[in-house]
Kinemage of the C-alpha trace (Angstrom):
@kinemage 1
@onewidth
@group {chain A} dominant
@subgroup {mainchain}
@vectorlist {calphas} color= white
{ca unk a 1} P -22.770 55.968 -13.354
{ca unk a 2} L -23.106 57.597 -16.851
{ca unk a 3} L -22.506 61.195 -17.444
{ca unk a 4} L -26.077 62.802 -18.092
{ca unk a 5} L -24.862 66.255 -18.699
{ca unk a 6} L -22.625 65.071 -21.752
{ca unk a 7} L -25.482 63.618 -23.235
{ca unk a 8} L -27.780 66.312 -22.603
{ca unk a 9} L -25.339 68.875 -24.047
{ca unk a 10} L -25.362 66.825 -27.512
{ca unk a 11} L -29.200 66.625 -27.146
{ca unk a 12} L -31.398 68.520 -24.642
{ca unk a 13} L -34.789 67.127 -25.891
{ca unk a 14} L -35.924 64.584 -23.294
{ca unk a 15} L -39.036 62.336 -24.600
{ca unk a 16} L -41.519 61.909 -21.960
{ca unk a 17} L -43.502 59.089 -22.392
{ca unk a 18} L -47.061 58.804 -20.624
{ca unk a 19} L -48.612 55.500 -22.032
{ca unk a 20} L -48.147 53.102 -24.865
{ca unk a 21} L -48.720 55.298 -27.516
{ca unk a 22} L -46.024 57.504 -26.349
{ca unk a 23} L -43.787 54.405 -25.965
{ca unk a 24} L -44.135 53.239 -29.579
{ca unk a 25} L -43.613 56.746 -31.248
{ca unk a 26} L -40.252 57.038 -29.386
{ca unk a 27} L -39.151 53.638 -30.455
{ca unk a 28} L -39.516 54.867 -34.050
{ca unk a 29} L -36.347 55.425 -36.021
{ca unk a 30} L -37.324 59.116 -36.383
{ca unk a 31} L -35.969 59.878 -32.736
{ca unk a 32} L -32.710 58.078 -32.830
{ca unk a 33} L -31.026 60.905 -31.985
{ca unk a 34} L -32.738 61.439 -28.953
{ca unk a 35} L -31.083 59.592 -26.300
{ca unk a 36} L -33.136 60.213 -23.117
{ca unk a 37} L -36.488 58.885 -22.238
{ca unk a 38} L -38.471 59.653 -18.892
{ca unk a 39} L -41.079 56.567 -18.704
{ca unk a 40} L -44.143 58.146 -16.880
{ca unk a 41} L -46.122 55.177 -16.845
{ca unk a 42} L -46.436 51.386 -16.102
{ca unk a 43} L -46.864 49.196 -13.402
{ca unk a 44} L -44.498 46.616 -11.320
{ca unk a 45} L -45.577 44.132 -14.387
{ca unk a 46} L -44.962 45.582 -17.255
{ca unk a 47} L -41.872 48.278 -16.320
{ca unk a 48} L -39.313 45.672 -16.985
{ca unk a 49} L -40.791 45.087 -20.458
{ca unk a 50} L -40.856 48.882 -21.069
{ca unk a 51} L -37.496 49.509 -20.160
{ca unk a 52} L -36.260 46.870 -22.177
{ca unk a 53} L -37.603 47.961 -25.297
{ca unk a 54} L -36.093 51.526 -24.767
{ca unk a 55} L -32.689 50.084 -23.917
{ca unk a 56} L -33.009 47.588 -26.878
{ca unk a 57} L -33.017 50.963 -28.928
{ca unk a 58} L -30.077 52.501 -26.976
{ca unk a 59} L -32.084 54.720 -24.832
{ca unk a 60} L -30.800 56.129 -21.808
{ca unk a 61} L -33.908 55.605 -19.353
{ca unk a 62} L -35.299 57.344 -16.215
{ca unk a 63} L -38.338 55.466 -14.488
{ca unk a 64} L -40.545 57.806 -12.629
{ca unk a 65} L -41.178 55.710 -9.609
{ca unk a 66} L -44.099 57.579 -8.451
{ca unk a 67} L -46.209 56.878 -11.448
{ca unk a 68} L -45.167 53.348 -11.568
{ca unk a 69} L -48.142 51.405 -9.897
{ca unk a 70} L -47.423 48.999 -7.301
{ca unk a 71} L -43.968 51.117 -6.295
{ca unk a 72} L -46.059 54.550 -5.465
{ca unk a 73} L -42.525 56.134 -3.767
{ca unk a 74} L -41.861 53.098 -1.435
{ca unk a 75} L -38.348 53.251 -0.226
{ca unk a 76} L -38.061 49.862 -1.910
{ca unk a 77} L -38.836 51.583 -5.242
{ca unk a 78} L -35.035 52.044 -6.013
{ca unk a 79} L -34.157 49.126 -5.232
{ca unk a 80} L -36.926 47.007 -7.318
{ca unk a 81} L -35.776 49.534 -10.528
{ca unk a 82} L -32.406 48.290 -9.851
{ca unk a 83} L -33.052 44.778 -9.482
{ca unk a 84} L -35.873 43.846 -11.885
{ca unk a 85} L -34.861 46.380 -14.684
{ca unk a 86} L -31.798 47.862 -16.863
{ca unk a 87} L -33.388 51.542 -16.038
{ca unk a 88} L -30.348 53.622 -15.823
{ca unk a 89} L -31.826 55.873 -13.330
{ca unk a 90} L -35.267 57.008 -11.451
{ca unk a 91} L -37.139 60.519 -11.331
{ca unk a 92} L -38.525 60.756 -7.684
{ca unk a 93} L -40.042 63.687 -5.730
{ca unk a 94} L -39.015 62.051 -2.568
{ca unk a 95} L -35.243 62.793 -1.157
{ca unk a 96} L -34.661 59.656 0.597
{ca unk a 97} L -35.276 57.823 -2.671
{ca unk a 98} L -33.135 60.080 -4.243
{ca unk a 99} L -30.070 59.161 -1.843
{ca unk a 100} L -31.042 55.346 -2.223
{ca unk a 101} L -30.904 55.193 -5.792
{ca unk a 102} L -27.749 57.062 -5.995
{ca unk a 103} L -26.078 54.991 -3.246
{ca unk a 104} L -26.997 51.738 -5.328
{ca unk a 105} L -25.686 53.247 -8.576
{ca unk a 106} L -28.727 54.529 -10.275
{ca unk a 107} L -28.863 57.979 -11.634
{ca unk a 108} L -31.427 60.211 -10.139
{ca unk a 109} L -33.727 63.023 -11.286
{ca unk a 110} L -35.158 64.979 -8.398
{ca unk a 111} L -38.800 66.567 -9.498
{ca unk a 112} L -40.368 69.516 -8.107
{ca unk a 113} L -43.700 70.899 -9.058
{ca unk a 114} L -44.055 74.739 -8.488
{ca unk a 115} L -47.871 75.544 -7.900
{ca unk a 116} L -47.354 78.763 -5.809
{ca unk a 117} L -45.191 80.597 -3.498
{ca unk a 118} L -45.413 78.234 -0.745
{ca unk a 119} L -44.098 75.711 -3.278
{ca unk a 120} L -41.344 77.434 -4.447
{ca unk a 121} L -39.926 78.112 -0.751
{ca unk a 122} L -40.145 74.423 -0.255
{ca unk a 123} L -38.095 74.150 -3.312
{ca unk a 124} L -35.616 76.687 -1.856
{ca unk a 125} L -35.150 74.629 1.215
{ca unk a 126} L -35.001 71.154 -0.440
{ca unk a 127} L -32.214 72.238 -2.890
{ca unk a 128} L -30.209 72.750 0.156
{ca unk a 129} L -30.373 68.864 1.208
{ca unk a 130} L -30.883 67.323 -1.978
{ca unk a 131} L -28.539 65.018 -3.598
{ca unk a 132} L -29.114 64.226 -7.190
{ca unk a 133} L -27.660 64.279 -10.991
{ca unk a 134} L -30.767 66.282 -12.341
{ca unk a 135} L -33.498 68.554 -11.151
{ca unk a 136} L -36.788 68.536 -13.071
{ca unk a 137} L -38.944 71.862 -12.284
{ca unk a 138} L -42.635 71.777 -13.664
{ca unk a 139} L -44.395 73.412 -15.302
{ca unk a 140} L -41.241 74.327 -17.286
{ca unk a 141} L -42.912 77.128 -19.201
{ca unk a 142} L -41.835 79.719 -16.335
{ca unk a 143} L -38.478 81.055 -17.517
{ca unk a 144} L -37.954 83.422 -14.632
{ca unk a 145} L -38.511 80.762 -12.018
{ca unk a 146} L -36.332 78.510 -14.111
{ca unk a 147} L -33.438 81.230 -13.527
{ca unk a 148} L -33.983 81.749 -10.038
{ca unk a 149} L -33.694 77.985 -9.354
{ca unk a 150} L -30.865 77.191 -11.837
{ca unk a 151} L -28.895 80.103 -9.699
{ca unk a 152} L -29.776 78.458 -6.198
{ca unk a 153} L -27.925 75.046 -7.336
{ca unk a 154} L -24.863 73.564 -8.897
{ca unk a 155} L -27.291 70.647 -9.880
{ca unk a 156} L -28.299 70.813 -13.934
{ca unk a 157} L -31.746 71.753 -14.573
{ca unk a 158} L -34.456 70.154 -16.814
{ca unk a 159} L -37.721 72.515 -17.578
{ca unk a 160} L -40.555 69.967 -18.102
{ca unk a 161} L -44.612 70.447 -17.888
{ca unk a 162} L -46.368 72.416 -20.662
{ca unk a 163} L -43.358 72.638 -23.146
{ca unk a 164} L -45.246 72.598 -26.363
{ca unk a 165} L -43.045 74.482 -29.246
{ca unk a 166} L -39.538 75.795 -30.159
{ca unk a 167} L -40.223 78.985 -28.412
{ca unk a 168} L -40.924 77.270 -25.085
{ca unk a 169} L -37.726 74.981 -25.714
{ca unk a 170} L -35.561 78.614 -26.551
{ca unk a 171} L -36.727 80.145 -23.537
{ca unk a 172} L -36.188 77.129 -20.715
{ca unk a 173} L -32.753 76.923 -22.258
{ca unk a 174} L -31.902 80.467 -22.237
{ca unk a 175} L -33.215 80.936 -18.716
{ca unk a 176} L -30.796 78.425 -17.275
{ca unk a 177} L -32.156 74.822 -18.001
{ca unk a 178} L -29.485 72.163 -19.627
{ca unk a 179} L -32.953 70.133 -20.968
{ca unk a 180} L -36.552 70.208 -21.492
{ca unk a 181} L -38.968 67.222 -21.070
{ca unk a 182} L -41.744 66.915 -22.968
{ca unk a 183} L -44.528 64.621 -24.273
{ca unk a 184} L -44.927 66.698 -27.298
{ca unk a 185} L -43.996 64.657 -30.395
{ca unk a 186} L -43.419 67.943 -32.435
{ca unk a 187} L -40.762 68.687 -29.741
{ca unk a 188} L -39.313 65.437 -29.653
{ca unk a 189} L -38.476 66.343 -33.677
{ca unk a 190} L -36.635 69.654 -32.865
C-alpha cells in the first residue's frame, strides 16, 4: 500500500470531484502538483473510466463507494473497486468495508459527518474500533472538533466539506488535520 501520509505532507490539498466538470478541471495541467483526488460521483459503468483518466495523469485516486450508483456501500464495493478499477483506495462510512478494503490491499479513508453532539459521540465510539489509513471529518470548518478528534486517534485526519478559502485551510491544518479536501477550484490552486 502507498504511504499516503508522505504524499499529504508534500501537498495537503486533496481535490474532491463531484461531477464531470470537476473531473475535466482537475485533469488540467494547472493541478499537476495536486496528487490526491477523492471521486464523489459515478456509476458502476463509468467509474473505471473516471479512475483511468485520473491515473493516466498520475493521480492517487480514492473512490467514495457510497456515492457510486450501483454500489451504494454494498459489502462487495471494495472488491468491485479493486477488480474493475485502478483506484488506490476507497472512501467509506462503513467499518466493515474499511476492513475489507485494507484486507485486499486498498487504502481507506473513513468518513464521519459531524451534525450534532450525538454524531460526535458516535465518532468517539467508532474511533476505538476502526481501521483506516485516514479519517475524514465533515464539515472541516470546525477547528475545535478537528482538534478534539485528532487527539483521540493516531490515524491522520482530513478536514473536508465547506473548505472555501485560505483561512479555512490554515485553521484546519493548525487544528490537527494532515490535509483538507475541497471541491473548490480556488482551494486546489493554493
